[in-house]
FIBA-336656 format. One line per 4 residues: number of its first residue (from 1); their letters; for each residue x, y, z of N, C-alpha, C. Coordinates in nm, 2 decimals, padded with zeros to 4 digits, always signed. Layout:
REM residues N
NUM = a = X:Y:Z:X:Y:Z:X:Y:Z; ...
//
This chain:
REM residues 260
1 = mdlq = -09.72:+03.60:+08.19:-09.68:+03.68:+08.32:-09.54:+03.74:+08.28; -09.56:+03.88:+08.31:-09.43:+03.97:+08.28:-09.34:+03.93:+08.40; -09.22:+03.87:+08.37:-09.12:+03.85:+08.47:-09.04:+03.97:+08.50; -09.06:+04.08:+08.46:-08.99:+04.19:+08.48:-08.84:+04.19:+08.45
5 = lkgk = -08.79:+04.14:+08.36:-08.64:+04.10:+08.34:-08.58:+04.20:+08.23; -08.68:+04.27:+08.16:-08.63:+04.37:+08.04:-08.54:+04.46:+08.10; -08.44:+04.48:+08.03:-08.33:+04.58:+08.06:-08.19:+04.50:+08.14; -08.23:+04.39:+08.19:-08.12:+04.34:+08.27:-08.02:+04.25:+08.19
9 = vali = -07.94:+04.21:+08.22:-07.82:+04.13:+08.16:-07.81:+04.00:+08.20; -07.82:+03.90:+08.11:-07.79:+03.76:+08.14:-07.66:+03.72:+08.06; -07.58:+03.63:+08.15:-07.44:+03.56:+08.09:-07.49:+03.41:+08.09; -07.48:+03.35:+07.94:-07.52:+03.19:+07.95:-07.39:+03.12:+07.89
13 = tgga = -07.36:+03.03:+07.96:-07.25:+02.96:+07.91:-07.31:+02.81:+07.85; -07.25:+02.76:+07.76:-07.30:+02.67:+07.68:-07.42:+02.72:+07.62; -07.41:+02.85:+07.56:-07.54:+02.92:+07.54:-07.57:+02.90:+07.37; -07.49:+02.83:+07.29:-07.50:+02.83:+07.14:-07.60:+02.71:+07.11
17 = sgig = -07.62:+02.62:+07.16:-07.72:+02.51:+07.16:-07.78:+02.46:+07.28; -07.88:+02.36:+07.22:-07.95:+02.27:+07.34:-08.02:+02.39:+07.44; -08.01:+02.32:+07.54:-08.08:+02.42:+07.66:-08.04:+02.54:+07.68; -07.90:+02.58:+07.66:-07.82:+02.71:+07.66:-07.90:+02.79:+07.57
21 = fava = -07.93:+02.76:+07.46:-07.97:+02.85:+07.35:-08.13:+02.89:+07.35; -08.19:+02.77:+07.41:-08.35:+02.76:+07.46:-08.35:+02.87:+07.55; -08.28:+02.86:+07.65:-08.27:+02.99:+07.75:-08.25:+03.12:+07.69; -08.12:+03.14:+07.61:-08.10:+03.27:+07.54:-08.24:+03.32:+07.45
25 = qtla = -08.31:+03.21:+07.40:-08.42:+03.26:+07.34:-08.52:+03.33:+07.41; -08.55:+03.26:+07.52:-08.67:+03.29:+07.62:-08.62:+03.42:+07.70; -08.49:+03.42:+07.70:-08.48:+03.56:+07.80:-08.46:+03.68:+07.71; -08.43:+03.63:+07.56:-08.44:+03.76:+07.46:-08.59:+03.79:+07.46
29 = negm = -08.67:+03.71:+07.45:-08.82:+03.74:+07.45:-08.85:+03.83:+07.57; -08.80:+03.79:+07.68:-08.82:+03.91:+07.80:-08.75:+04.03:+07.78; -08.69:+04.05:+07.70:-08.62:+04.18:+07.67:-08.48:+04.20:+07.73; -08.41:+04.09:+07.77:-08.28:+04.10:+07.84:-08.18:+04.10:+07.72
33 = slli = -08.07:+04.18:+07.78:-07.94:+04.17:+07.71:-07.86:+04.04:+07.74; -07.78:+03.96:+07.63:-07.74:+03.84:+07.64:-07.56:+03.87:+07.61; -07.50:+03.79:+07.68:-07.36:+03.74:+07.67:-07.37:+03.57:+07.62; -07.35:+03.54:+07.53:-07.35:+03.41:+07.49:-07.23:+03.37:+07.49
37 = adin = -07.18:+03.27:+07.57:-07.04:+03.21:+07.56:-07.04:+03.06:+07.54; -06.99:+03.00:+07.47:-06.96:+02.88:+07.42:-06.83:+02.84:+07.40; -06.79:+02.69:+07.42:-06.65:+02.64:+07.35:-06.64:+02.67:+07.19; -06.75:+02.66:+07.14:-06.75:+02.69:+06.99:-06.76:+02.84:+06.96
41 = aaaa = -06.67:+02.90:+06.93:-06.69:+03.07:+06.92:-06.76:+03.10:+06.79; -06.76:+03.02:+06.68:-06.85:+03.07:+06.57:-07.01:+03.02:+06.58; -07.03:+02.90:+06.68:-07.16:+02.87:+06.68:-07.21:+02.99:+06.81; -07.14:+03.04:+06.90:-07.19:+03.15:+06.98:-07.21:+03.28:+06.91
45 = eqaa = -07.13:+03.30:+06.84:-07.15:+03.41:+06.75:-07.28:+03.41:+06.65; -07.29:+03.31:+06.58:-07.41:+03.26:+06.51:-07.56:+03.28:+06.60; -07.52:+03.23:+06.73:-07.65:+03.22:+06.81:-07.68:+03.35:+06.84; -07.58:+03.46:+06.88:-07.60:+03.59:+06.90:-07.67:+03.66:+06.80
49 = arls = -07.62:+03.63:+06.69:-07.68:+03.69:+06.56:-07.81:+03.66:+06.54; -07.87:+03.54:+06.57:-08.01:+03.49:+06.55:-08.08:+03.57:+06.63; -08.05:+03.63:+06.76:-08.12:+03.69:+06.84:-08.10:+03.84:+06.84; -08.02:+03.88:+06.78:-07.97:+04.02:+06.77:-08.09:+04.12:+06.72
53 = gdtk = -08.21:+04.06:+06.66:-08.29:+04.13:+06.60:-08.40:+04.20:+06.72; -08.39:+04.08:+06.81:-08.48:+04.13:+06.94:-08.43:+04.18:+07.03; -08.32:+04.18:+07.05:-08.23:+04.19:+07.17:-08.08:+04.23:+07.16; -08.01:+04.30:+07.23:-07.86:+04.30:+07.23:-07.82:+04.18:+07.30
57 = avgi = -07.73:+04.10:+07.18:-07.68:+03.97:+07.22:-07.52:+03.97:+07.18; -07.45:+03.93:+07.25:-07.29:+03.92:+07.20:-07.26:+03.77:+07.22; -07.17:+03.71:+07.13:-07.13:+03.55:+07.14:-06.99:+03.57:+07.13; -06.94:+03.47:+07.25:-06.78:+03.47:+07.24:-06.76:+03.33:+07.26
61 = gvni = -06.63:+03.29:+07.24:-06.59:+03.16:+07.26:-06.51:+03.15:+07.38; -06.56:+03.05:+07.47:-06.48:+03.04:+07.61:-06.48:+02.90:+07.64; -06.39:+02.89:+07.68:-06.35:+02.74:+07.77:-06.36:+02.76:+07.92; -06.50:+02.71:+07.98:-06.50:+02.75:+08.12:-06.39:+02.68:+08.21
65 = skea = -06.35:+02.58:+08.18:-06.22:+02.49:+08.23:-06.11:+02.58:+08.25; -06.10:+02.71:+08.19:-05.95:+02.79:+08.17:-05.99:+02.90:+08.25; -05.90:+02.93:+08.34:-05.93:+03.06:+08.43:-05.92:+03.19:+08.36; -05.83:+03.19:+08.28:-05.80:+03.30:+08.17:-05.93:+03.33:+08.10
69 = dvrm = -05.98:+03.24:+08.04:-06.09:+03.25:+07.95:-06.25:+03.29:+08.04; -06.23:+03.26:+08.14:-06.35:+03.29:+08.23:-06.31:+03.43:+08.28; -06.18:+03.47:+08.30:-06.18:+03.61:+08.34:-06.21:+03.70:+08.22; -06.16:+03.65:+08.12:-06.19:+03.74:+07.98:-06.33:+03.75:+07.97
73 = miei = -06.42:+03.65:+07.99:-06.56:+03.66:+07.97:-06.63:+03.79:+08.03; -06.58:+03.76:+08.19:-06.64:+03.87:+08.28:-06.61:+03.99:+08.24; -06.48:+04.01:+08.21:-06.44:+04.15:+08.17:-06.52:+04.19:+08.04; -06.55:+04.10:+07.96:-06.61:+04.14:+07.83:-06.78:+04.17:+07.88
77 = akqr = -06.82:+04.13:+07.97:-06.96:+04.14:+08.02:-06.93:+04.27:+08.07; -06.87:+04.32:+08.15:-06.84:+04.46:+08.21:-06.82:+04.57:+08.12; -06.75:+04.53:+08.01:-06.73:+04.63:+07.91:-06.82:+04.64:+07.81; -06.91:+04.56:+07.78:-07.02:+04.56:+07.70:-07.16:+04.60:+07.76
81 = fggv = -07.17:+04.56:+07.88:-07.29:+04.55:+07.95:-07.30:+04.61:+08.07; -07.16:+04.65:+08.12:-07.17:+04.71:+08.25:-07.16:+04.60:+08.38; -07.18:+04.47:+08.33:-07.20:+04.38:+08.45:-07.29:+04.27:+08.42; -07.32:+04.19:+08.49:-07.40:+04.07:+08.49:-07.51:+04.06:+08.60
85 = dafi = -07.65:+04.06:+08.55:-07.74:+04.08:+08.66:-07.79:+03.91:+08.69; -07.77:+03.82:+08.58:-07.79:+03.68:+08.60:-07.71:+03.60:+08.53; -07.64:+03.49:+08.59:-07.58:+03.39:+08.52:-07.63:+03.26:+08.53; -07.62:+03.20:+08.40:-07.67:+03.06:+08.39:-07.56:+02.98:+08.32
89 = nsaa = -07.52:+02.87:+08.39:-07.42:+02.79:+08.36:-07.49:+02.66:+08.30; -07.47:+02.65:+08.19:-07.54:+02.54:+08.08:-07.44:+02.46:+08.03; -07.31:+02.49:+08.00:-07.20:+02.44:+07.98:-07.17:+02.31:+08.02; -07.16:+02.18:+07.97:-07.13:+02.06:+08.00:-07.07:+01.96:+07.89
93 = vldd = -07.02:+01.88:+07.94:-06.97:+01.74:+07.86:-07.03:+01.63:+07.91; -07.03:+01.54:+07.84:-07.11:+01.40:+07.90:-07.01:+01.29:+07.83; -06.99:+01.18:+07.90:-06.90:+01.07:+07.88:-07.02:+00.94:+07.92; -07.04:+00.86:+07.82:-07.12:+00.73:+07.82:-07.04:+00.64:+07.84
97 = klfi = -07.00:+00.58:+07.96:-06.89:+00.47:+07.97:-06.92:+00.40:+08.10; -06.90:+00.28:+08.11:-06.90:+00.19:+08.22:-06.78:+00.27:+08.33; -06.81:+00.25:+08.44:-06.69:+00.32:+08.53:-06.56:+00.24:+08.53; -06.59:+00.10:+08.54:-06.47:+00.02:+08.53:-06.39:+00.04:+08.39
101 = este = -06.45:+00.07:+08.29:-06.38:+00.09:+08.19:-06.35:+00.22:+08.15; -06.36:+00.31:+08.25:-06.30:+00.47:+08.22:-06.18:+00.49:+08.28; -06.13:+00.59:+08.23:-05.97:+00.64:+08.28:-05.96:+00.76:+08.37; -05.86:+00.79:+08.42:-05.85:+00.92:+08.48:-05.87:+01.04:+08.40
105 = adws = -05.82:+01.02:+08.27:-05.82:+01.11:+08.21:-05.96:+01.16:+08.17; -06.06:+01.05:+08.15:-06.23:+01.07:+08.13:-06.27:+01.15:+08.26; -06.24:+01.12:+08.36:-06.28:+01.18:+08.48:-06.24:+01.32:+08.46; -06.12:+01.36:+08.46:-06.06:+01.47:+08.45:-06.12:+01.57:+08.35
109 = rvmd = -06.19:+01.52:+08.22:-06.24:+01.60:+08.12:-06.39:+01.64:+08.17; -06.45:+01.55:+08.23:-06.58:+01.57:+08.27:-06.58:+01.66:+08.39; -06.48:+01.62:+08.48:-06.48:+01.74:+08.61:-06.43:+01.86:+08.59; -06.33:+01.90:+08.48:-06.29:+02.01:+08.47:-06.39:+02.10:+08.40
113 = vclh = -06.49:+02.05:+08.32:-06.59:+02.16:+08.26:-06.71:+02.14:+08.38; -06.75:+02.03:+08.42:-06.89:+02.04:+08.49:-06.88:+02.08:+08.62; -06.78:+02.05:+08.69:-06.77:+02.11:+08.85:-06.67:+02.23:+08.83; -06.54:+02.18:+08.79:-06.44:+02.30:+08.81:-06.47:+02.42:+08.73
117 = gaml = -06.53:+02.40:+08.60:-06.56:+02.52:+08.53:-06.67:+02.58:+08.60; -06.78:+02.54:+08.66:-06.89:+02.59:+08.72:-06.82:+02.69:+08.86; -06.75:+02.61:+08.91:-06.65:+02.70:+09.02:-06.58:+02.81:+08.98; -06.52:+02.79:+08.87:-06.43:+02.90:+08.82:-06.54:+03.03:+08.77
121 = clha = -06.65:+02.99:+08.70:-06.74:+03.09:+08.67:-06.82:+03.18:+08.78; -06.84:+03.09:+08.90:-06.93:+03.16:+09.02:-06.79:+03.24:+09.08; -06.68:+03.21:+09.09:-06.57:+03.26:+09.18:-06.54:+03.42:+09.09; -06.56:+03.42:+08.96:-06.55:+03.53:+08.88:-06.68:+03.63:+08.87
125 = vlpg = -06.81:+03.56:+08.87:-06.90:+03.66:+08.85:-06.96:+03.69:+08.98; -06.94:+03.63:+09.11:-07.01:+03.66:+09.23:-06.99:+03.80:+09.28; -06.83:+03.83:+09.26:-06.81:+03.95:+09.33:-06.86:+04.08:+09.29; -06.90:+04.08:+09.16:-06.97:+04.21:+09.09:-07.12:+04.19:+09.17
129 = mver = -07.19:+04.08:+09.16:-07.29:+04.06:+09.22:-07.32:+04.13:+09.35; -07.22:+04.09:+09.44:-07.22:+04.13:+09.59:-07.21:+04.25:+09.59; -07.10:+04.31:+09.51:-07.09:+04.47:+09.53:-07.21:+04.54:+09.47; -07.29:+04.52:+09.41:-07.40:+04.56:+09.35:-07.55:+04.53:+09.44
133 = gygr = -07.51:+04.42:+09.53:-07.62:+04.40:+09.59:-07.74:+04.33:+09.53; -07.71:+04.27:+09.41:-07.80:+04.19:+09.33:-07.73:+04.09:+09.24; -07.82:+03.98:+09.24:-07.74:+03.88:+09.15:-07.83:+03.74:+09.14; -07.87:+03.67:+09.05:-07.92:+03.55:+09.02:-07.84:+03.46:+08.93
137 = vvcl = -07.83:+03.37:+09.01:-07.74:+03.24:+08.96:-07.83:+03.09:+08.93; -07.82:+03.04:+08.83:-07.88:+02.91:+08.81:-07.77:+02.82:+08.73; -07.75:+02.70:+08.81:-07.66:+02.63:+08.73:-07.74:+02.48:+08.71; -07.71:+02.43:+08.60:-07.78:+02.30:+08.53:-07.70:+02.20:+08.62
141 = asds = -07.78:+02.09:+08.65:-07.71:+01.98:+08.71:-07.79:+01.86:+08.64; -07.82:+01.75:+08.69:-07.89:+01.63:+08.64:-07.95:+01.55:+08.73; -08.06:+01.49:+08.71:-08.12:+01.40:+08.82:-08.04:+01.27:+08.84; -07.94:+01.25:+08.72:-07.83:+01.14:+08.76:-07.76:+01.15:+08.90
145 = arig = -07.74:+01.31:+08.92:-07.68:+01.34:+09.02:-07.75:+01.30:+09.16; -07.90:+01.31:+09.16:-07.98:+01.27:+09.26:-08.01:+01.12:+09.29; -08.00:+01.04:+09.19:-08.05:+00.90:+09.20:-07.93:+00.83:+09.16; -07.84:+00.88:+09.10:-07.72:+00.79:+09.01:-07.78:+00.75:+08.87
149 = qarl = -07.69:+00.70:+08.80:-07.71:+00.64:+08.66:-07.60:+00.58:+08.60; -07.63:+00.45:+08.57:-07.55:+00.37:+08.50:-07.47:+00.46:+08.39; -07.34:+00.41:+08.37:-07.27:+00.48:+08.26:-07.26:+00.61:+08.27; -07.32:+00.67:+08.37:-07.28:+00.83:+08.37:-07.23:+00.86:+08.52
153 = syya = -07.15:+00.76:+08.57:-07.10:+00.79:+08.70:-07.03:+00.91:+08.72; -06.94:+00.95:+08.68:-06.83:+01.04:+08.71:-06.91:+01.20:+08.64; -07.01:+01.18:+08.57:-07.09:+01.29:+08.52:-07.17:+01.33:+08.63; -07.24:+01.22:+08.68:-07.35:+01.23:+08.79:-07.26:+01.30:+08.93
157 = aaka = -07.15:+01.25:+08.95:-07.07:+01.29:+09.06:-07.04:+01.42:+09.05; -07.01:+01.50:+08.92:-06.97:+01.62:+08.88:-07.08:+01.69:+08.93; -07.20:+01.68:+08.88:-07.31:+01.74:+08.88:-07.37:+01.74:+09.03; -07.34:+01.62:+09.13:-07.36:+01.64:+09.26:-07.29:+01.73:+09.31
161 = gvia = -07.17:+01.76:+09.28:-07.07:+01.84:+09.34:-07.13:+01.98:+09.31; -07.19:+02.01:+09.19:-07.25:+02.13:+09.16:-07.35:+02.16:+09.26; -07.45:+02.09:+09.29:-07.56:+02.10:+09.37:-07.52:+02.14:+09.52; -07.41:+02.05:+09.56:-07.35:+02.10:+09.69:-07.30:+02.23:+09.70
165 = liks = -07.23:+02.27:+09.59:-07.16:+02.40:+09.56:-07.26:+02.51:+09.57; -07.38:+02.49:+09.50:-07.47:+02.58:+09.48:-07.53:+02.62:+09.61; -07.57:+02.49:+09.68:-07.64:+02.51:+09.83:-07.55:+02.59:+09.92; -07.41:+02.55:+09.93:-07.33:+02.63:+10.01:-07.28:+02.76:+09.98
169 = vaqe = -07.28:+02.82:+09.86:-07.26:+02.95:+09.83:-07.38:+03.02:+09.84; -07.49:+02.98:+09.83:-07.61:+03.05:+09.87:-07.63:+03.07:+10.00; -07.58:+03.01:+10.10:-07.57:+03.03:+10.23:-07.47:+03.15:+10.26; -07.39:+03.17:+10.18:-07.29:+03.29:+10.21:-07.32:+03.41:+10.16
173 = vggn = -07.39:+03.41:+10.04:-07.43:+03.53:+09.98:-07.55:+03.58:+09.98; -07.65:+03.51:+10.04:-07.78:+03.54:+10.03:-07.82:+03.65:+10.10; -07.75:+03.73:+10.19:-07.78:+03.87:+10.26:-07.71:+03.99:+10.17; -07.66:+03.95:+10.07:-07.60:+04.02:+09.96:-07.71:+04.06:+09.84
177 = gvtl = -07.82:+04.00:+09.84:-07.94:+04.00:+09.75:-07.90:+03.90:+09.62; -07.81:+03.81:+09.63:-07.79:+03.73:+09.56:-07.84:+03.57:+09.57; -07.93:+03.53:+09.49:-07.96:+03.40:+09.49:-07.90:+03.30:+09.37; -07.90:+03.17:+09.45:-07.82:+03.07:+09.37:-07.91:+02.93:+09.38
181 = nvvs = -07.94:+02.88:+09.26:-08.05:+02.76:+09.25:-07.99:+02.67:+09.13; -08.06:+02.56:+09.14:-08.01:+02.46:+09.07:-08.14:+02.43:+08.98; -08.12:+02.39:+08.86:-08.22:+02.31:+08.77:-08.18:+02.18:+08.71; -08.26:+02.09:+08.76:-08.20:+01.95:+08.72:-08.29:+01.88:+08.63
185 = pgst = -08.25:+01.87:+08.49:-08.33:+01.83:+08.40:-08.35:+01.65:+08.38; -08.45:+01.60:+08.35:-08.46:+01.50:+08.31:-08.40:+01.46:+08.15; -08.44:+01.36:+08.09:-08.38:+01.33:+07.96:-08.45:+01.46:+07.87; -08.38:+01.54:+07.79:-08.42:+01.62:+07.73:-08.36:+01.63:+07.58
189 = ntpm = -08.43:+01.65:+07.47:-08.39:+01.67:+07.36:-08.30:+01.76:+07.30; -08.15:+01.74:+07.37:-08.05:+01.82:+07.31:-07.98:+01.76:+07.20; -07.88:+01.85:+07.16:-07.79:+01.78:+07.07:-07.70:+01.68:+07.11; -07.63:+01.70:+07.26:-07.57:+01.62:+07.35:-07.65:+01.49:+07.38
193 = rver = -07.76:+01.49:+07.39:-07.85:+01.35:+07.40:-07.86:+01.29:+07.28; -07.87:+01.36:+07.18:-07.91:+01.32:+07.02:-07.75:+01.22:+06.99; -07.66:+01.28:+07.02:-07.53:+01.22:+06.99:-07.52:+01.09:+07.09; -07.57:+01.11:+07.22:-07.55:+00.95:+07.31:-07.62:+00.86:+07.25
197 = ersl = -07.76:+00.92:+07.19:-07.86:+00.80:+07.16:-07.80:+00.75:+07.03; -07.72:+00.83:+06.96:-07.69:+00.78:+06.83:-07.59:+00.67:+06.86; -07.51:+00.71:+06.95:-07.39:+00.59:+06.99:-07.44:+00.47:+07.06; -07.54:+00.50:+07.13:-07.61:+00.38:+07.19:-07.68:+00.26:+07.07
201 = keqm = -07.75:+00.35:+06.99:-07.80:+00.28:+06.88:-07.72:+00.19:+06.83; -07.60:+00.24:+06.76:-07.48:+00.18:+06.71:-07.44:+00.08:+06.78; -07.41:+00.08:+06.90:-07.36:-00.04:+07.00:-07.49:-00.13:+07.02; -07.58:-00.09:+07.04:-07.74:-00.20:+07.05:-07.76:-00.27:+06.94
205 = gdek = -07.77:-00.21:+06.84:-07.86:-00.25:+06.70:-07.99:-00.18:+06.72; -08.07:-00.18:+06.62:-08.18:-00.11:+06.56:-08.29:-00.18:+06.68; -08.32:-00.30:+06.66:-08.42:-00.39:+06.75:-08.41:-00.37:+06.90; -08.29:-00.39:+06.95:-08.28:-00.37:+07.10:-08.29:-00.21:+07.13
209 = yarr = -08.24:-00.14:+07.05:-08.24:+00.01:+07.09:-08.40:+00.07:+07.09; -08.48:+00.01:+07.00:-08.62:+00.04:+06.99:-08.70:+00.01:+07.11; -08.64:-00.11:+07.16:-08.71:-00.16:+07.28:-08.69:-00.09:+07.39; -08.56:-00.01:+07.38:-08.51:+00.07:+07.52:-08.56:+00.20:+07.49
213 = vkav = -08.58:+00.25:+07.39:-08.67:+00.38:+07.36:-08.80:+00.36:+07.41; -08.86:+00.27:+07.41:-09.00:+00.25:+07.47:-09.00:+00.22:+07.60; -08.91:+00.17:+07.65:-08.90:+00.15:+07.81:-08.86:+00.28:+07.88; -08.75:+00.36:+07.81:-08.74:+00.50:+07.86:-08.87:+00.58:+07.86
217 = qkly = -08.96:+00.58:+07.76:-09.06:+00.68:+07.78:-09.17:+00.64:+07.87; -09.17:+00.51:+07.92:-09.29:+00.44:+08.01:-09.23:+00.51:+08.14; -09.10:+00.55:+08.17:-09.07:+00.60:+08.30:-09.10:+00.74:+08.31; -09.16:+00.80:+08.21:-09.20:+00.94:+08.25:-09.35:+00.95:+08.24
221 = ptgr = -09.40:+01.01:+08.35:-09.57:+00.99:+08.37:-09.62:+01.08:+08.25; -09.58:+01.20:+08.21:-09.62:+01.28:+08.12:-09.60:+01.20:+07.98; -09.53:+01.09:+07.97:-09.54:+01.03:+07.82:-09.45:+01.10:+07.75; -09.39:+01.19:+07.76:-09.28:+01.24:+07.66:-09.14:+01.26:+07.73
225 = lgep = -09.05:+01.30:+07.65:-08.91:+01.35:+07.70:-08.92:+01.50:+07.67; -08.83:+01.58:+07.77:-08.82:+01.71:+07.79:-08.78:+01.78:+07.64; -08.81:+01.89:+07.64:-08.78:+02.00:+07.52:-08.70:+02.11:+07.59; -08.58:+02.15:+07.51:-08.50:+02.26:+07.58:-08.58:+02.36:+07.64
229 = edia = -08.68:+02.39:+07.56:-08.80:+02.52:+07.62:-08.85:+02.48:+07.76; -08.86:+02.35:+07.78:-08.94:+02.31:+07.93:-08.83:+02.36:+08.03; -08.71:+02.35:+08.00:-08.59:+02.39:+08.12:-08.56:+02.52:+08.10; -08.60:+02.61:+07.98:-08.56:+02.76:+07.97:-08.66:+02.81:+08.06
233 = saia = -08.79:+02.78:+08.07:-08.89:+02.83:+08.12:-08.89:+02.83:+08.27; -08.84:+02.73:+08.33:-08.82:+02.73:+08.46:-08.70:+02.82:+08.51; -08.59:+02.81:+08.43:-08.47:+02.92:+08.47:-08.51:+03.04:+08.44; -08.61:+03.11:+08.36:-08.65:+03.23:+08.36:-08.72:+03.26:+08.49
237 = ylis = -08.80:+03.18:+08.53:-08.86:+03.22:+08.66:-08.74:+03.23:+08.75; -08.65:+03.14:+08.79:-08.59:+03.13:+08.90:-08.50:+03.27:+08.90; -08.44:+03.33:+08.79:-08.38:+03.46:+08.77:-08.45:+03.56:+08.80; -08.61:+03.55:+08.79:-08.69:+03.66:+08.80:-08.70:+03.73:+08.93
241 = dras = -08.73:+03.83:+08.98:-08.76:+03.88:+09.11:-08.88:+03.81:+09.14; -08.95:+03.74:+09.10:-09.08:+03.66:+09.16:-09.01:+03.53:+09.24; -08.91:+03.51:+09.20:-08.84:+03.41:+09.28:-08.73:+03.47:+09.38; -08.75:+03.57:+09.41:-08.65:+03.64:+09.52:-08.64:+03.57:+09.63
245 = wvtg = -08.70:+03.49:+09.67:-08.73:+03.43:+09.81:-08.70:+03.29:+09.80; -08.64:+03.25:+09.66:-08.61:+03.10:+09.65:-08.45:+03.12:+09.62; -08.40:+03.03:+09.72:-08.24:+03.00:+09.71:-08.18:+02.87:+09.75; -08.08:+02.84:+09.68:-08.04:+02.72:+09.75:-08.10:+02.61:+09.70
249 = qvls = -08.20:+02.60:+09.62:-08.28:+02.48:+09.58:-08.25:+02.41:+09.47; -08.31:+02.30:+09.43:-08.30:+02.23:+09.34:-08.44:+02.18:+09.29; -08.45:+02.24:+09.16:-08.59:+02.22:+09.09:-08.57:+02.14:+08.96; -08.62:+02.00:+09.00:-08.63:+01.88:+08.89:-08.72:+01.91:+08.79
253 = vngg = -08.69:+01.92:+08.65:-08.78:+01.96:+08.57:-08.78:+01.81:+08.46; -08.85:+01.73:+08.50:-08.83:+01.59:+08.45:-08.94:+01.52:+08.39; -09.04:+01.59:+08.40:-09.18:+01.49:+08.35:-09.20:+01.41:+08.46; -09.19:+01.41:+08.56:-09.21:+01.32:+08.65:-09.13:+01.21:+08.68
257 = fvmp = -09.02:+01.20:+08.61:-08.93:+01.07:+08.62:-08.86:+01.07:+08.77; -08.84:+01.15:+08.82:-08.80:+01.15:+08.94:-08.87:+01.25:+09.04; -08.92:+01.20:+09.19:-09.00:+01.27:+09.24:-08.92:+01.27:+09.37; -08.81:+01.34:+09.39:-08.74:+01.34:+09.53:-08.82:+01.41:+09.63
//
């Protein structure tokens, strides 16, 4: 299916690895130009270089929790591409910890990136979209935000805030040709998840961890965990004009783990 994205510009935060890079690959295949932003500048540049043979891609280092960085990111998008047609917010940090063992510093770290960072990015990218009368926004959340999840309490709270933010802003700018939606992944094989699983295995031991893996897989009717490409395909649809009447929605891409 031709999503008619060729020639448009996508800005992807957290685009150097995991779901963000899978999105970049998918959109590059659709002929979009890409600005790949990541906290790791070298990784962002390398990601752009891997894609530059098929599309125009630029990689930059950005801390989305810093307003100056976000404004710089939007200015680069204007200078290099003339603006942003689609914004995909994939940047996130994760903390695996019981709430009663967490600290205010833990909460701030997660909230600063996952919620405050999303707000800063939206506040910077939306005026240009509204002015042009066209824009597509997809923010990544998590099914932990919809049903809760032990050891991910403040991450889930931040992502729940993202869902509320997107639904609210979608009501404000829908008349300006701008749509905003949320993609909510289930467990997906990303570097962030791999690191979390490594830590859990160390804490639990091999035998207990192996039982945990089997138990988790049984929770997915499809019989497998997600791959970054599964999420990227849904995002590509939501930023296309084939989804022009879809806004303020939360799409769970989760192998049937949660059916809200």
